[in-house]
LUMFILUM-876701 format. One record per residue (C-alpha): residue in three letters; y negated, z negated, x. Coordinates in steps of 0.25 Angstrom, whole numbers, padded with zeros to 4 digits, always signed. Example, Ala and Ser with C-alpha at 12.3 -4.5 7.8 and 13.67 -1.06 7.14 Angstrom:
REM LUMFILUM-876701
ALA+0018-0031+0049SER+0004-0029+0055
***
This chain:
REM LUMFILUM-876701
MET-0020-0351+0112PRO-0029-0350+0124HIS-0041-0358+0126ASN-0051-0349+0131THR-0057-0338+0124LYS-0054-0323+0127TYR-0063-0312+0123VAL-0062-0298+0119PHE-0073-0288+0121VAL-0074-0276+0112THR-0083-0265+0115GLY-0085-0251+0110GLY-0087-0237+0115VAL-0091-0224+0112THR-0098-0227+0099SER-0101-0237+0089SER-0094-0241+0077LEU-0080-0239+0083GLY-0076-0253+0076LYS-0076-0263+0087GLY-0078-0274+0077ILE-0066-0270+0070ILE-0057-0268+0082SER-0062-0282+0086ALA-0059-0288+0072SER-0045-0282+0072LEU-0042-0286+0086ALA-0047-0300+0083LYS-0038-0300+0071LEU-0026-0296+0079LEU-0028-0308+0088GLN-0031-0318+0077SER-0017-0314+0071ARG-0011-0318+0082GLY-0016-0331+0082TYR-0029-0331+0090SER-0043-0336+0087VAL-0053-0324+0088THR-0067-0321+0085ILE-0075-0308+0087GLN-0090-0306+0092LYS-0099-0295+0091LEU-0109-0292+0101ASP-0120-0284+0095PRO-0130-0276+0105TYR-0141-0275+0096ILE-0154-0284+0098ASN-0155-0289+0083VAL-0152-0304+0084ASP-0142-0301+0073PRO-0140-0290+0062GLY-0146-0299+0052THR-0160-0291+0054LEU-0153-0278+0053ASN-0154-0267+0041PRO-0139-0264+0038TYR-0142-0250+0040GLU-0142-0253+0055HIS-0131-0263+0057GLY-0122-0264+0044GLU-0120-0278+0037CYS-0126-0291+0044TYR-0114-0301+0043VAL-0115-0316+0041THR-0107-0327+0047GLU-0103-0341+0042ASP-0114-0345+0051GLY-0126-0337+0046ALA-0125-0326+0057GLU-0130-0313+0054THR-0121-0304+0062ASP-0115-0290+0065LEU-0105-0284+0053ASP-0094-0284+0063LEU-0092-0299+0062GLY-0090-0296+0047HIS-0077-0289+0052TYR-0072-0299+0062GLU-0072-0309+0050ARG-0066-0300+0040PHE-0055-0297+0050LEU-0053-0311+0057ASN-0056-0321+0045VAL-0064-0329+0055HIS-0079-0334+0054THR-0089-0327+0063THR-0101-0333+0068GLN-0114-0331+0075ALA-0108-0331+0088ASN-0100-0319+0084ASN-0110-0309+0083VAL-0121-0308+0095THR-0132-0298+0097THR-0140-0294+0109GLY-0152-0299+0100ARG-0146-0313+0100ILE-0142-0313+0115TYR-0157-0310+0120GLN-0163-0319+0109SER-0153-0329+0116VAL-0157-0326+0131ILE-0172-0325+0127ASN-0173-0338+0121LYS-0166-0344+0133GLU-0176-0337+0142ARG-0187-0343+0133ARG-0182-0357+0134GLY-0181-0355+0150GLU-0166-0357+0150TYR-0165-0346+0161LEU-0173-0354+0170GLY-0184-0343+0174LYS-0172-0333+0177THR-0175-0318+0173VAL-0167-0316+0160GLN-0159-0303+0162VAL-0147-0296+0154ILE-0139-0300+0165PRO-0135-0312+0165HIS-0143-0318+0153ILE-0140-0308+0142THR-0125-0307+0145ASP-0124-0320+0148GLU-0129-0324+0134ILE-0119-0312+0128LYS-0107-0319+0137ARG-0112-0333+0130ARG-0111-0327+0117ILE-0098-0321+0118LYS-0092-0334+0123LEU-0098-0342+0113VAL-0091-0336+0101GLY-0077-0339+0109THR-0079-0353+0114ARG-0087-0359+0101ASN-0074-0357+0092LYS-0063-0356+0103PHE-0059-0343+0099ASP-0046-0337+0107VAL-0052-0323+0108VAL-0065-0318+0105ILE-0068-0303+0103THR-0082-0299+0106GLU-0085-0285+0101ILE-0098-0279+0108GLY-0106-0271+0098GLY-0112-0256+0101THR-0106-0247+0111VAL-0102-0248+0126GLY-0113-0241+0133ASP-0125-0245+0125ILE-0135-0252+0131GLU-0136-0263+0120SER-0122-0267+0124LEU-0123-0268+0138PRO-0126-0283+0140TYR-0114-0286+0131VAL-0105-0277+0140GLU-0110-0283+0152ALA-0108-0297+0146VAL-0094-0295+0142ARG-0091-0288+0156GLN-0095-0302+0162LEU-0088-0310+0153LYS-0075-0302+0157TYR-0076-0307+0171GLU-0081-0321+0166LEU-0069-0323+0157GLY-0058-0318+0165PRO-0048-0306+0164THR-0039-0312+0154ASN-0050-0318+0145SER-0056-0305+0140ALA-0054-0291+0135PHE-0061-0278+0132VAL-0059-0269+0121HIS-0067-0255+0121LEU-0067-0248+0108THR-0070-0232+0109LEU-0068-0219+0101VAL-0059-0209+0104PRO-0066-0197+0096TYR-0056-0186+0090LEU-0062-0172+0092ALA-0058-0163+0081ALA-0061-0149+0087SER-0052-0152+0099GLY-0043-0161+0091GLU-0043-0173+0102LEU-0047-0186+0102LYS-0056-0190+0115THR-0056-0201+0125LYS-0068-0197+0133PRO-0077-0206+0125THR-0069-0218+0127GLN-0067-0215+0142HIS-0082-0216+0143SER-0084-0228+0134VAL-0074-0235+0144LYS-0082-0230+0155VAL-0095-0236+0150MET-0087-0250+0149LEU-0081-0250+0163GLU-0096-0246+0168ASN-0101-0259+0160GLY-0088-0266+0169ILE-0079-0267+0158GLN-0065-0262+0157PRO-0060-0262+0143ASP-0046-0268+0141VAL-0044-0262+0128LEU-0048-0249+0122VAL-0049-0246+0107LEU-0050-0232+0104ARG-0056-0229+0091THR-0050-0215+0085GLU-0047-0207+0072HIS-0034-0202+0077GLU-0022-0209+0085LEU-0022-0209+0100ASN-0010-0205+0107VAL-0004-0211+0120ASP-0012-0200+0128ILE-0024-0203+0124ARG-0023-0218+0126LYS-0017-0215+0139LYS-0030-0207+0143VAL-0039-0217+0138ALA-0031-0228+0145LEU-0032-0221+0158PHE-0046-0218+0158CYS-0051-0231+0153ASN-0042-0240+0162VAL-0036-0247+0151ASN-0022-0249+0148LEU-0014-0239+0138GLU-0010-0251+0130SER-0024-0255+0128VAL-0029-0241+0122ILE-0030-0244+0108GLU-0030-0235+0096SER-0040-0239+0084ILE-0038-0228+0075ASP-0048-0227+0062ALA-0041-0235+0051SER-0042-0235+0036THR-0048-0250+0036ILE-0053-0259+0047TYR-0043-0269+0043HIS-0031-0260+0048VAL-0038-0260+0062PRO-0032-0273+0066LEU-0017-0268+0063LEU-0020-0255+0071MET-0026-0263+0083LEU-0012-0272+0081LYS-0005-0259+0083GLU-0012-0255+0095ARG-0009-0269+0100LEU-0024-0273+0103ASP-0021-0287+0101ILE-0010-0287+0111ILE-0018-0281+0122ILE-0029-0289+0120LEU-0021-0302+0121LYS-0014-0297+0133LYS-0027-0294+0140LEU-0032-0308+0136ASN-0019-0315+0141LEU-0017-0321+0127PRO-0003-0322+0120ILE+0001-0311+0111GLY+0008-0320+0101ASN+0014-0317+0088GLU+0012-0305+0080PRO-0002-0304+0072ASP-0001-0310+0059LEU-0008-0299+0051LYS-0001-0301+0038PRO-0013-0305+0030TRP-0020-0293+0036LYS-0009-0284+0032GLN-0009-0289+0018PHE-0024-0285+0017LEU-0023-0272+0023GLY-0010-0270+0013LYS-0019-0273+0000LEU-0031-0265+0006LYS-0021-0252+0008ASP-0014-0253-0005PRO-0024-0256-0016LYS-0019-0256-0030SER-0033-0252-0036VAL-0047-0246-0032VAL-0060-0253-0036LYS-0074-0246-0034ILE-0085-0257-0030GLY-0100-0253-0029LEU-0108-0259-0017VAL-0123-0258-0021GLY-0131-0260-0007LYS-0142-0253+0000TYR-0136-0251+0013VAL-0123-0243+0006GLU-0125-0233+0016LEU-0120-0241+0029PRO-0107-0249+0024ASP-0107-0258+0035ALA-0120-0264+0027TYR-0110-0270+0018ILE-0097-0270+0026SER-0093-0285+0022ILE-0093-0282+0007MET-0085-0269+0009GLU-0075-0276+0018SER-0075-0289+0007LEU-0071-0278-0004ILE-0060-0272+0005HIS-0055-0287+0006ALA-0056-0290-0008GLY-0050-0276-0013ALA-0038-0280-0003THR-0036-0293-0011ASN-0037-0287-0025GLN-0028-0275-0020CYS-0039-0265-0024ARG-0047-0255-0015VAL-0061-0257-0017GLU-0070-0244-0016THR-0083-0249-0012VAL-0095-0239-0016SER-0108-0241-0009ILE-0120-0240-0018HIS-0134-0239-0013SER-0142-0249-0022GLU-0155-0240-0020THR-0146-0228-0028ILE-0145-0237-0041ASN-0155-0238-0051ARG-0154-0240-0067GLU-0152-0226-0071ASN-0139-0224-0061VAL-0132-0238-0059ALA-0121-0236-0069LYS-0119-0223-0064ILE-0118-0228-0049LEU-0110-0241-0052GLY-0102-0237-0064GLU-0089-0233-0057MET-0090-0246-0049ASN-0079-0258-0052GLY-0088-0267-0046ILE-0102-0269-0039ILE-0108-0276-0027VAL-0121-0277-0024ALA-0122-0279-0009PRO-0132-0288-0001GLY-0145-0284+0006PHE-0161-0286+0007GLY-0173-0280+0003ARG-0178-0273-0010ARG-0171-0259-0007GLY-0160-0256-0016VAL-0161-0268-0025GLU-0164-0263-0038GLY-0151-0254-0036LYS-0143-0265-0034ILE-0149-0274-0045GLU-0146-0261-0055ALA-0132-0263-0049VAL-0131-0277-0053LYS-0135-0275-0067TYR-0125-0263-0069ALA-0113-0273-0063ARG-0118-0284-0072GLU-0120-0276-0086SER-0107-0268-0083ASN-0098-0279-0081THR-0094-0273-0067PRO-0090-0284-0055PHE-0102-0286-0047LEU-0103-0293-0034GLY-0117-0295-0028ILE-0119-0300-0014CYS-0131-0308-0009LEU-0144-0298-0014GLY-0133-0292-0023MET-0132-0306-0030GLN-0148-0307-0029CYS-0148-0292-0037ALA-0138-0298-0047VAL-0147-0310-0048ILE-0160-0301-0050GLU-0154-0292-0059PHE-0149-0303-0069ALA-0163-0309-0069ARG-0169-0296-0072ASN-0159-0291-0084VAL-0153-0304-0090LEU-0165-0313-0087ASN-0174-0303-0091PHE-0183-0304-0079PRO-0186-0290-0075ASP-0194-0293-0063ALA-0183-0303-0056ASN-0180-0300-0042SER-0179-0306-0029THR-0191-0310-0021GLU-0185-0303-0008MET-0188-0289-0017VAL-0199-0294-0025ARG-0207-0307-0021SER-0216-0307-0033THR-0205-0306-0044LYS-0207-0316-0056HIS-0193-0319-0056PRO-0188-0321-0042VAL-0174-0323-0045ILE-0169-0322-0031ASP-0179-0328-0021LEU-0181-0331-0006MET-0173-0343-0002GLU-0181-0356+0001ASP-0176-0357+0015GLN-0180-0342+0018LYS-0194-0344+0015GLY-0203-0344+0026ILE-0193-0336+0035THR-0199-0324+0042THR-0189-0320+0052LYS-0178-0312+0047GLY-0166-0313+0056GLY-0155-0325+0053THR-0165-0332+0044MET-0158-0328+0031ARG-0147-0338+0023LEU-0136-0335+0032GLY-0122-0339+0034ALA-0112-0347+0025TYR-0117-0357+0013PRO-0109-0364+0003CYS-0109-0361-0012GLU-0104-0368-0023ILE-0097-0360-0034GLU-0097-0365-0049LYS-0083-0365-0054GLY-0077-0356-0066THR-0086-0345-0061ARG-0083-0331-0055ALA-0087-0336-0041PHE-0077-0347-0042GLU-0066-0338-0047ALA-0069-0329-0035TYR-0070-0340-0025ASN-0061-0350-0032LYS-0068-0362-0025THR-0082-0370-0027THR-0087-0369-0014ILE-0089-0356-0004GLN-0096-0352+0008GLU-0102-0340+0009ARG-0112-0332+0019HIS-0126-0329+0016ARG-0137-0319+0020HIS-0149-0320+0012ARG-0163-0324+0010TYR-0166-0324-0006GLU-0157-0332-0016PHE-0156-0334-0031ASN-0167-0341-0038ASN-0162-0354-0044GLU-0174-0355-0053TYR-0167-0344-0061LEU-0153-0350-0060GLU-0152-0357-0075GLU-0158-0344-0081PHE-0146-0335-0074LYS-0137-0344-0079MET-0141-0344-0094ASN-0140-0330-0093GLY-0127-0327-0087MET-0128-0327-0072ILE-0124-0340-0064ALA-0124-0346-0051SER-0110-0348-0048GLY-0112-0352-0033LEU-0123-0361-0028ASN-0126-0366-0014PRO-0123-0381-0014GLU-0135-0385-0005THR-0146-0375-0011ASP-0141-0371-0025LEU-0142-0357-0019VAL-0135-0347-0029GLU-0124-0341-0021ILE-0117-0334-0033ILE-0121-0329-0046GLU-0111-0322-0056ILE-0112-0318-0071PRO-0100-0325-0079SER-0101-0315-0090HIS-0098-0303-0081PRO-0084-0299-0076TRP-0088-0302-0062PHE-0103-0304-0058ILE-0106-0311-0045GLY-0119-0312-0035VAL-0117-0319-0022GLN-0129-0323-0013PHE-0119-0324-0001HIS-0111-0313+0006PRO-0096-0316+0002GLU-0093-0302+0010TYR-0095-0310+0024LYS-0083-0318+0022SER-0073-0309+0016THR-0061-0306+0026VAL-0048-0298+0026VAL-0040-0312+0025ASN-0050-0318+0016PRO-0057-0309+0006HIS-0069-0314+0000PRO-0065-0321-0013LEU-0078-0315-0021PHE-0074-0301-0017VAL-0060-0302-0021ASP-0065-0307-0035PHE-0075-0297-0037VAL-0065-0285-0033LYS-0055-0292-0042ALA-0065-0290-0053VAL-0069-0276-0048LYS-0054-0273-0049LYS-0053-0278-0063ASN-0065-0271-0067THR-0057-0258-0064THR-0046-0259-0074
***
């Protein structure tokens, strides 16, 4: 294996949302399956320091890494495909770049020089790109540049990777450009002009793509490929078709068929080696495409209009469904639409219920009604983060007979604050990066439903919250039928609650969805879907 790290840069043109993250993850999966150590990095052109303060409607889910970084949701795809943890270094934003440069300027590190986009901003971008490769000595680092080539926001990143191309040398970097070949129904034609214009913009910025990946709804014939190769200065074999797939997990096999991994390895002067070992991946796809049953799970949240807001939960259910050889139909339900009168009608057809994470008062009462319905109807229930807190509030109101029980996040003056602000959060005024973030240990009590799911007493799970179960009420909950089956061993923070008398009722303060991958589906989701499947018979 090579000692120096090679770099692949993935850019996008024509339009956003073409799937650069999935193409990057698919290429990484193929290289990994050939024996190379690979990681993927996302460069985001927005000025926010991280997506932690962004509304999910703006940017979808905020993904959290083991080391506590709030990152772009694409890092979730990277981990789900590669089964390798990402870190703070895998997501870089313009805000973080400028913050670092300005801090250096304030400390006098530039020795009185004028601080400019070139070289200071571009140098910091290059440093961040190389950091992720040198820190862990990866064979290949795939760097995805967010946005679309030609955007003002992306220019410093494009310039930085242009410089890197020459600094690294001709066989140490490769450029993959993803574009769209639209189909015009009126004329019945696929049009290559948008791709030609996109590559022209790349060339104006000093970069010649080595590979073109063409997103399309229809198969590309040889004539179209030849036309693109001719006008965009790439070899015919380097014009790759990326046709619409029934699932994102089929894309690596499509890219294998198009020989994308071989083209990149040749460009990087790396041995092609043996055929990719994709047996576990293909087994997963086989189960996914041939389910033996169907289950319907209601996902109750307040950002359901945007599927990306809960993408890790959606994908975790797909992994768990394949493991249980059943197709999970996830029905997104807006919590603001749920009330006492209609909850049975809305949730009555569901075989299982998940109450999703979130922040703030909006939609919380609907979530609490959904929990009550799940508890009383013996419907399998999973509450995640705020979903777990809603389960605690519901139990306090309707079982412990504290009708005004609440979280101090919702009602600061509540007489029964069963959910309260964490002690180390008191006095914090800034929002970004100040929550309880990243992986923390949890000790699970034997003989519980949680232990049955995990089959171990010590776990590590990722967190993103400010409020916690108020332990002053712990004994009262236990006496009335809701137990704390998982605790943080250092702080006694309640991590998992469950109702032993219920067929399957678990709430978790952490986010299990962040750790579910194709190769290692999360045990909590697997056991939940198993219970849901049982509830259909």
